[in-house]
C-alpha positions in Angstrom: -47.8 -26.3 -3.8 -44.5 -27.8 -5.1 -41.9 -28.3 -2.4 -38.5 -29.4 -3.9 -36.3 -31.6 -1.8 -34.0 -28.7 -1.1 -36.8 -26.6 0.5 -36.7 -26.7 4.3 -38.2 -24.6 7.0 -37.1 -25.4 10.6 -37.0 -23.8 14.0 -33.4 -24.4 15.2 -33.8 -22.2 18.3 -36.7 -20.9 20.4 -36.5 -17.5 18.6 -35.5 -18.5 15.0 -37.0 -19.8 11.8 -34.5 -21.1 9.3 -35.5 -21.4 5.6 -33.3 -23.1 3.1 -33.5 -23.7 -0.7 -31.0 -24.6 -3.4 -31.0 -22.9 -6.8 -29.3 -23.8 -10.1 -27.4 -20.6 -10.4 -24.3 -18.8 -9.1 -24.4 -16.8 -5.8 -24.0 -13.6 -7.8 -27.1 -14.3 -9.9 -29.2 -15.3 -6.9 -27.9 -12.3 -4.9 -29.0 -10.0 -7.8 -32.5 -11.6 -7.7 -32.7 -10.7 -4.0 -31.5 -7.2 -4.4 -32.5 -5.7 -7.7 -36.1 -4.3 -7.6 -36.9 -5.2 -11.2 -36.1 -8.9 -10.3 -37.5 -8.9 -6.8 -40.9 -7.8 -8.1 -41.1 -10.8 -10.4 -40.7 -13.5 -7.7 -41.2 -12.3 -4.1 -45.0 -12.4 -4.3 -46.1 -15.3 -2.1 -49.3 -17.2 -3.2 -50.8 -16.5 -6.6 -52.7 -13.3 -7.2 -50.4 -10.9 -5.4 -48.4 -8.1 -7.0 -45.7 -5.8 -5.7 -46.3 -2.2 -6.8 -43.7 -0.8 -4.3 -40.2 -2.3 -4.2 -37.6 0.2 -3.1 -34.1 -1.0 -2.2 -31.3 1.2 -1.0 -28.7 -1.5 -0.9 -26.0 -0.3 1.5 -25.5 -0.6 5.3 -27.9 1.9 6.8 -30.0 1.9 3.6 -33.7 1.1 3.8 -36.0 -1.2 1.8 -39.8 -1.1 1.4 -42.1 -3.6 -0.1 -45.9 -3.3 -0.6 -48.0 -6.2 -1.9 -51.5 -5.9 -3.3 -54.2 -8.4 -4.1 -57.7 -7.6 -5.3 -60.2 -7.8 -2.4 -57.5 -8.0 0.3 -55.9 -5.2 2.3 -52.4 -4.2 1.1 -49.5 -5.7 3.0 -46.4 -3.5 3.5 -43.1 -4.0 5.3 -39.7 -2.7 5.3 -36.5 -2.4 7.3 -32.9 -1.3 7.3 -29.8 -3.1 5.9 -27.2 -3.7 8.6 -24.7 -5.7 6.5 -24.2 -6.3 2.8 -21.5 -8.6 1.5 -22.2 -8.9 -2.3 -23.1 -12.5 -3.4 -22.5 -13.7 0.2 -24.7 -12.2 2.9 -27.4 -9.7 3.6 -28.5 -8.8 7.2 -31.6 -6.5 7.5 -34.3 -5.7 10.0 -37.9 -6.6 9.1 -41.1 -4.9 10.3 -44.6 -5.2 8.8 -46.9 -2.2 8.8 -49.7 -4.3 10.4 -47.5 -6.9 12.1 -49.2 -10.1 13.2 -46.3 -10.9 15.5 -44.8 -8.6 18.2 -41.6 -6.7 17.5 -39.1 -6.4 14.8 -37.2 -9.4 13.3 -33.7 -9.6 12.0 -33.1 -11.5 8.7 -29.7 -13.0 7.8 -29.7 -14.2 4.2 -26.7 -16.3 3.1 -25.8 -17.3 -0.5 -23.6 -20.4 -0.2 -21.8 -21.8 -3.3 -22.3 -25.5 -3.7 -20.7 -26.5 -7.0 -22.9 -25.2 -9.8 -25.7 -24.4 -7.3 -26.3 -21.9 -4.6 -27.9 -22.7 -1.2 -29.9 -19.8 0.1 -30.1 -19.9 3.9 -32.4 -17.3 5.6 -32.4 -17.1 9.4 -35.1 -15.0 10.8 -34.5 -14.0 14.5 -37.6 -12.8 16.3 -37.7 -10.8 19.5 -39.4 -13.7 21.4 -40.5 -17.3 21.1 -44.1 -16.1 21.0 -43.3 -13.9 18.0 -41.5 -16.8 16.2 -44.4 -19.2 17.0 -47.0 -16.7 15.6 -45.0 -16.2 12.4 -44.5 -19.9 11.9 -48.3 -20.4 12.1 -49.0 -17.6 9.6 -48.7 -19.7 6.5 -45.3 -18.1 5.6 -44.0 -21.5 4.5 -46.5 -21.6 1.6 -45.8 -18.1 0.6 -42.1 -18.6 0.7 -42.3 -21.9 -1.2 -44.4 -20.2 -3.9 -42.0 -17.3 -4.2 -38.9 -19.6 -4.4 -40.6 -21.6 -7.1 -41.1 -18.4 -9.1 -37.4 -17.5 -8.4 -36.3 -20.8 -9.8 -38.3 -20.1 -13.0 -36.9 -16.5 -13.2 -33.3 -17.8 -12.8 -33.9 -20.4 -15.5 -35.1 -17.7 -17.9 -32.0 -15.4 -17.3 
């Protein structure tokens, strides 16, 4: 797995995981890649072999989203949530709940798109309901899946 220097996953508080990665694109372009189903399906896949046949996004406060991933020989993985805040090209706040959650409770994701010259820093803060939930999530291998997805996102952005 390729981890660029800008990819970081840390635990800044007992209930949070912070994921950061820089991209060579404007905040608007990266925001689109996070919010347009036809783009999300191309990069938010985790490790190789997964596809996303369901990618529904109602991008507005109070709107819902739903993702379902499939891989041959593995049980489908589904999750969704509700958007609480949308600031185009700046910030998305949404709940997160997996169909078959491996951690207890719902999480709250805050995704920020921070301009940095010709680049954009994506900062995702995941707030869990407890330290136990955060610790379970951090041991799940999410780092590898996120790194793989972000590598695909970098390739997608370069092709646009």
